[in-house]
Phi, psi and omega in degrees: 000151187296321185285355182274350185275164169229177181283149168286148178298143177275136183250123180271128182292145176286143187239144176275333181259136185295323180298319178294322178301318179290322178295322177294315179297325177296322181289321177305305180308314182294319177298313177299332179290335179272001181265155170287159186303146183292340181275356190269144164270146006277167176248355182206166193218137175231128173270133182259143168235113190235128172231120179270144192247141176244147179278178186293348174269009179067029177255142174293129176236344180202166182232117173266130182239141173230117176263125178250107191273151189292155184306310179302309179300318179303323181289323183294314182294325176295305180301325181289319174305319182293328185274323188266337189243145174278149183165150183273346184222161175302322179303314182293328179291325177291321178304314181298321171297319179296318176304314175297319183294320180293320180291315181294327185289347182297332178300328184249025178058030178052042171065009200240123170242113184245129179233149168244109184064236176263001181267130180280127177258121179278160178216161184216152178300144173251092182087195181273194183239153165250137177229118184215158180257136185217125180048041177078011177225142182276141176253120177247113184241129178205172180230134175250145178251130179292146173288347180212126174297142188226129179275117184287349181265347182257333188228150170281128179251141177203153181214162173225149175225113187202154173282112181300338181272345185060021166301324181241135172264138183241121178222153174286141182286130183285349179274340184220076182302154172303150183213159178207126174250116166260173182297345177265353176133187179285147180267169167259124184248122183258126183258110175263126179284144180300145177227074186288154173299137178305334174287331176288324180300309182299324176294311180303314185295329184284339189282139176281171179307310185272002187261156171245147177271207177299156180294136177074035179291331180296333175302325180298337188245022186256147173287153180232123186255125177250131180266134176238120180234141176255137178306316193268314192243351179077017170166000000 
């Protein structure tokens, strides 16, 4: 599972000159001071690119997801794939890792909670997943099909996508907001930022790298997306 991994240790290069070594150490210290405490959750970050899919009757039937992983976690996963998986090319090895991630996420409903009103709508993968490197960050792309088609004009739809353990923080990419296009036009998808209780924040900060908090801790830090569709104009 993705949250079971850790970052590789940073190795400082040797320098022949003491002045070069001192400058390097000072640089590392300054960089480390900008980082959050190592014991605090989360330890990795994902930016989301989400598109809801509608059928010819304008019912929501699927959700296309792209997870854009932070550069450090991308490097860890990439190096792990190159070392652990068989394949003639880097792309083939990443494909094997992507298939394993998709399979392992089944236990956690692929981090996705989709609701129509108060009713939970289950989903399952439609086909496999893509995992590829772009601009130094891994992209994990897959599609979930809803067990039941839902009319977004008749019921309020909303979803959350989050890691229950809060090892990974999952937020929507501000440059690519979530979207849904109907035959009448685009709907408006409202992203509500989380407002976790200070107690939950303190619990997350107290967790060590290998620890997990209370069940579903990540839900307190998850964005909630609500779908607004107008019958006449679509938004």
